Structures are given as C-alpha cells and as structure tokens.
N, C-alpha and C positions, 0 to 999 in steps of 0.2 A: 557455632562460629561467632566470634566476637566482632571481627571486622573483615569483611570480604564480600565475595559475590558468588552466585551460582548461576549456571545457564542450563536451561531445560526446555522441552517442548519445541514449538516452532520458532518463536522469537522472544522468549521470556528470559529476563535477567532478574535475579533476586538479590537485592543489596542488603547486607547485614551490618548493623552497628549495635552490638549487644543483643539485638532482636531483629526480626525481619522489618526493614524500614520501607523498602520500595520494591514493587514488582512491575515489570513492563509487559504490555501486550499479552496478558494471560488468556490463551486459548486452551481451556482445560476440559471442554466437552468434545465429543468425537467429531462432529460434522461441521462443514462450512460450505458456502456457495451452493445452496439448495441440495445439500447432501453429496455434491460432487467431490469435495475434498475430505480427506481424513488425515490427521497428523500421523507421521510415520512411527513415532515412538511414544510409549506410555510414560506418564509422569510418576516417578517413585513416590511412595507415601511421604517420605521425609521432606522432599521438595514441595509436594502438594500442600502439606501443612504450613510450610513457610509462605507459599503463595497466598493461601487463604488468610493468614494472620498478618500479612504485611500492612503497615499503617497507611501507606500511599499506593495508589494504582495509577500508572501512566499509560495512556493509550496514544499511540503515534498517529493513527488515522482510522478511517471507518471501515476498512475491509474486514470481513468476518474471520480471517485468520489472525487478526490483530485485536479488533474489537468484536468479539464474538457474541451475538445476541443471546445464545443459550448459556454462555459462561457468565455474562454480565450480572445477572441477579445475585450471584454468589458474593458480589462486592458491594451490595447495597449499603452496608454500614461502614464502608471505607471512604477515605478521602480520595476523590478522583482528580487527577491532574491531566490537563489537556493542553495541546498547542493552541496558539492564538490564530486559528483558522478564520479567514475572512468568510463572513456569512454566519459563523457560529452555530451551524446546524447541530452538531453533536452536543455542544455545551447546553444549548437551549432545550434540546430533546431530553437529555439526562436530568436537567433541573426540573423539567415538567413532571418527570417520574419520581422525583423526590431524592435524587442523588446529591451528595455534597460535592460540588464541582468547583475547582479553582483553575482558571485559565492562566497559563504561564506566558507573560509577555516576552516577546522575542529578545534573546541575548541578555536576559536579566537573571541573575543568580537568586535562587530561593533555597533557604536552609530547611532541611528536613530533620536533621538530628545534629548532635554535637560534631560529628565527623563527616556528614553527608550533605551536600547541596547539589542543586541541579540547575542547568541552563537549557532552555528549549529554543528551537529555531524552526519556524514553520515555513512552508513554501507554497507556491501557486498550484502545485499538484495536490494540495490538501494532504500532504504528508509532513513529516517533521523529523528533525534530528534532536536527540537528547544527549547532552553532556552531563555526566555524573562524576562529581568530585568526591572521592572517598579518601579523606585525609590528604596525602600527597600523591594520589594516583588519579588518573583520568580515564573514565570509561566513555567511549564514543559510540553511542548507539544510533547507527544509521538505518537499521531495519531495511525497508524497501526504498528509502528515499534517494532521489537523484542528488548528486553533489551540488549542482548549480554554483560551482565555484566556492562553496563554503569550506572546502578542504583547506584553502589557503589560510583562512582565519583560524581554523581549528589546529592546523599544523603549527602555526606560530604560537597559539595559546598553549599547546601541549608541551612546548619546550621547557616550561617551568616545573613540570611534574616528573617524579621519579620514574613512573611507569605509565604507559598509555596503551589502551586496549581498544581495538576497532571491532565492532560487531556489525556485520553487514550481510545482506543477501549474497549468496555465494555461487551463483550459477549452477546450482545442483539440479534444480528441477524447473518446472514451468510455472511462472507466476504471472503470466499475461495471456492475452488472446492468441490462440494458435489455429483455430478451426476455420481457416479460410479456404474458399474455392473460387475458381474462375467460372466464367459463363458456360464453359464446356464440362463442368463438373469435376475438373481436375484439382486435387488438393494442392495448395500453395504452401510450401514450407518457407516461413520468413527467413530472410538471409542471415539473421543473427543466429539461427540454429544450424546453418550450413557450415561445415568445416570449423566448428568452434574450437578455439585453442583449449588446452587442458585448463580446468578450473583453477588449479593452483597458480598458473601464470597470471590470470586475471586478479586473483585474490592478492597476490604479492604486489602487483601494480597499485591496487587500491590502498593497501596498507602504506605503501611508500608515499602516495599522494597525500595521505593524512598525517604522515610522519609518525605512525603508530609503531610501538615496539612489538606488539602482539596483534595477531589477527585471529578472531574467533568466528567461525562460520555461524550464520544466523539466518532466520527467515526463509529457510529452504527445505523444510522437513515436512513434506506432505506428499500424498499419493492420490490418484483418482480412483474412486470406488464405484461410481455409477456405471451401469452397463452401456450407457451412451457417451461416457467420457473416459472410460478406462483405456481407450486407444492411446490417449496422451501420455500414459506411463512409458511408452516406448521412447519418448523424447527426454525423459528424466535422466539425470546422472546418478552414479553410485556414490556412496559416502566416501570411498577411497579416492574418487576423482578430485575431491576438494584439495588433496595434498599433492597431486601429480603436477610436477613442474614448478612448485613453489620454491623460488630462489630469491633471496634478498639479503643485502649486506646490513640492513638496519632493522629488519623485523623477522619474526618467526611465527609460524602458524601453530595454534593450540587446538586440542580436540574441541569438537562442537559443544560437548556437555562436560562442564568442569565445575569444581568447587575450589575457588582460589582464596587462600588465607593471607591477608596482608600482614598480619602480625608475624607470621613465620616465613613470609615470602615464598610460599610453596603452594602447589596445586595437586589435586588428584582428579582423575577422570571419573565421571559418572557414566555408568554403562546401563542405560535404561533398556528395558525389553522392547524389541521392535513390535509395532502394532500389526497384527495379521491383517492382510488386505483381502477382504471378502467382497467379490463383485456383487453389488446389490442392484436389484431392478429399480429403475427410476420411478416406478409406481409406488414404491415404499415412501417416496418423498412427495407424493401427490401429483406426479407428472405422467400423463397419458398422452402419447404422441397422436393418438387418434381423436382426442377431444377437440371439437371446434370452438371457436369463439362464442361466447354467450351474448345475448342481447345487451347492447350498451357498451360492450368491450371495445369495439372499434372506435367509438367516439372518445373514449378515454385515451386510447393509443394515439389517435390523431391529435388530440389536444396536447398530450405529453410532448410529442415531437415538434409540433408547430409552434410551441411557445419558445423554442430555442432558435432564435433568429438566424444564427450562423448556418444552420442546416439548410434553410431555404436559399441562402446565398451560394451554397456549395453543391447541394444535391438537387436532382430533379424529382426523385421519389425515394421512398422507403417502402419495401414490400415485406409484410409480415405474413409468413406462411404458417398457418396453424391448422392442425388436423387435415393437412393436405390441401387447404384452400388458401388462395392468395388474397391478401387484403392490402391495398395500396394507398399509402399516404402520398399525395402528389403536391408538388409546387409548380410544375409545368404540366401542360396537358398533351404536349407532343414534342417531337424532336429531342427525345431524352438523350443526354450525354453521359450521365453518371447517376447510378442508384445503388442501393444495397437491398439484398433479400436476406431476411432473418428467418430461418426455419427453426421453430422452437415450440415446446409444449405450452399449452395455455396457462396452466397453473403458475409456473415460475415466471412466465412473461407478465401476467397480470399483477403478481406480487411485486415484481421489479418496477412496473409502471406506477402502481399505487404507493409504494414505499419510497420511490425515487432512488433505486439502487440498480439501474440498468447495467452498470459496469460489472456487477456481480455475475450477470448472465454471460458477459464476454469472457471473464476470467474462469468461469465454471467449465468452459470448453465442451459443453454438450450442445449448445446452440450452434447450428451450422450457418456460416456467413458467406454469402455469394456476392462477389464484387461485380456489378454490372456496369460495363462501359469503361471509361478511362480512370483506372485506379492503380494504386500500389498499396501494399499493406501499411507502409509508412503514412500514406494519406489517411487511412482509416484511423490511425492513432491520433494524428495531429488535427484532423478536421472533423472527426466524429467523436472518438472516445474521450478526448480531453474536454471538448465542449459539452458533452453530455454528462460524463461521469464526474469530472473535476469541477468545471465552472458552474454547471447548472444544478445537478443533483446535490452536490455538496457545498458549492460556493453560493448557490441561490442567485446566480447571474445568468439571465436568459436573453435579454436584448443586447445588441452590440454595445450600447452605451454602458450597460451594467457590466459587461465583460471588460470593457476598457477601464472602467473605474476599479473593478476587481483586480486586474493586473497591475494597475497603477499603484494600488495600495502596497502590494508585495514589492514592486520595484522601488517604491519610496523607502520601504524598510531596509532593502539592501543598500540603497544609495546613502542612507543615513550613517552607515558605518564605513563607506568607501565611496569617494567622489566619482569614480568610474567603475562600472560593473557590467559584466557580461550577462545578458538575458538572452534566451534562445532566439536566434534570428536577428536580434537588434542590439545595438550598443547605445547607451544613453549618456549624454553629458548632464551632469547633476543640476546645474543652475536652471537651464532652459527646461529640463524635464520636470523639475519640481514645480515650476510655474504652471506647466500644463496639467499636472496632477491637481493643483489647487483649483484650476478652472473646472476640471471634471468633477471634483468633489462638491463644488457649488451647484453645478448643473444637474447632477444625477444623484440618486440615492438608492442603495440596494434594498 
C-alpha cells in the first residue's frame, strides 16, 4: 500500500506512506493484566511485518493492552512517540531503558513523512487522543480516552478534510473494573452494564459528536482467560453487536479490521482468525490464592496506600485479604464508615505495589472488591481508582497539593485554547483560574 492505513489487533492502526510509517498501541504478544486478558484475534503475517517495520510507534497510555510490557522490546530500535503526560513516568522509564523517545506537546503538529503528520492531546486520566493527517484525510484515534469536550475542537478541525475516521472503544467488552461485592457477598453489577443500549447506537452518537464520516471499532477486542476471571466473559458483547442500531445521517460504520487505500478511495476487510480461548489456571501466571503475605509485604502495602493523601481523607481502612488472612491498613481506629476489602493473590498484588500498577489489578477482574460501609461503585472510581491509578501511580501526584498542581496543569492546557472549559464537576473562568495555577506552581513541585 502506498498511502493508507490498516487496523488490526486490539487498538492498532498502521499508517502507510510508501512504507509503514506509524503504528499505534501494538499489543502483539498474547497476554495482559497478569495473564487475565488475551486478544480475541490473531494478527496476520502481512500486518505483523508492517507493525514491526513501522518507523514510529505511538503509545496512548500505560495500560498493558496498549503499552504491553512483553511486546515493547520488539520496538527497541524504533522511534517511540508519547503524549505529554504530567509526571512523565512512561517517557522517563523508557529512556532509562535506552528507547528513543519523543514526547509530543499537546495540540502541536509533528511531521512523520511527506504525507503524514500527527497531533497528540493528553488528559488528566493519563490517556491521550492522536490525530493523524494522511494527506487530506484525518484519522481520529481516541482508543480508550474520555472526550473531555475535545470532540468540539476535533469536529471543527475535521471540516477541512475530505474524509475523517473515528477509532474508539466500542462498548463491545469489559475494559474496566466489574468485580464488586457488597458486605453481604452479593455481586454488584455496575449500572452502566444494566439495560445497555445496542452498541451501534452508542457508536453512532460518538461518531456524530466528533463529526466523523466513518466509525471504526477499536480497543474492544479481548477476552478473559484466567480461571478466576473468565466469569467476566458473560458481560462481553459479540462482534455483530457493534453494528446493531447504528443509524446516522452523517456517518457510517466500517468493519473493525480493514485495509483502506487513499489513492483508490477503497477498502477491503481484513478477516483475522479468532484466537481460541483456553481457560488457564491462574497458577500459570504465578498466582496461588492460598499463598499468604511474606515477611515485609504488609509494610510495603501500607506505605503504598498511605502515601496517597486523599485515601486517608476519604477512607477509614483498606483490608487486603491474601491467602484467606485479613491485613488492614487503617486511618481510623474505630467508628468505621467506609472501607474496601481487596481479596487477591499475593504474587500479582505485590507486583502491582512494587511496580505502581494497581489499576491493572482492578481491570484484570480476578481481584474481588468488597465495598464496606457507605459506597457506590461510582465512588470507587472517582475517589479510589482515579487517585491511585491515574494521579499517583502514573502522574506521580500523592499529596493533595501535588494533585491540585497536577490537575491545574491539565486544566491550564485546556484553557489555553478556549477561555471557558468544562472540567469534571467544576467550570473555571480563565483569568482567575490561571492566576491560581501560577500560585500553585510556585508553591509546589511534583
């Protein structure tokens, strides 16, 4: 292919300009999330060669179905492109291992070849959107990213292009925490999984929000293979569900895996073989549910959680149940109102603590989470998951002041292109808010 793109795998786009120029989020080895996830489809040899030969490799964020630690070494000699995430954890980590890393500043165009250039836009959830201009066509790679109102900017930008393509998570499967229980041991199905509308309806609405001519399903192609997480497959959708209910006057949905040629303005569907799902024992991945904590483990666990200041302001305790034994990190000694119990195998728990990837345990969906006291599953996301996985582990913001400064940096980036901007829960006026940011930047440092 001289000029065009291909889609394959979980969230991979391969852009061609005479040769493979760019590949996005190449998860090309089988497993992710401590072996809990497996990609649903094999990557054909032709596309695999293009992935491995692409000049540039862009990673949207640090989740292992996008930046996969087993796949990563195959791109050691390539040019790595990253979003400008506050904290810079991924960039500094890859550079320390000898990778050639370029951090893309927000909303700045970078030329990759004669006909290809890219613009990246990071967000406070440590994810990012990548716009790929291929001559007079625009590829909008949202992967897992939340819009945060960026669709308005992108929709206006897209008007000048002949074609625009939106690649986005497609409500096909489970890409977040689902393994919740109440204190009575009853499974809690999050409300977003109850009476879900057909995926096609959601996908059409998203395409229209971005003003895209075409919608290409992405970031949705995985299954659960561990014997302690395979239950979650019951909540996944089928491939055909992506198209059910898709109706739009301005856009149409394309197959998830395609080869699109811009010179001929035509596409063909790629039909990869499905990956057989063999349920595997969690012990294959080093997890034994009967193994207790080792000497010194609890001290690491306690230090990990207690350095995140917000948890002490919101929780009374975190109970880590390992090998059937409770181990409680407490902020209060009595009159508990709210706590969490994590029931989890020792090996994956300690890896997540030591590597700072606790969110991978949540998304893996083999760890059982019991909500003790006054909770909703939305609270768990906004007052635990975000503070631990987004702000602390990836953003390196632990204290309240560090979190304020962290959020202020992202809010400032949004305000720089629009004087009024919606941020979750709050709306900021540009002048006064920018002054507050300046004071925070002088007073604190990540």
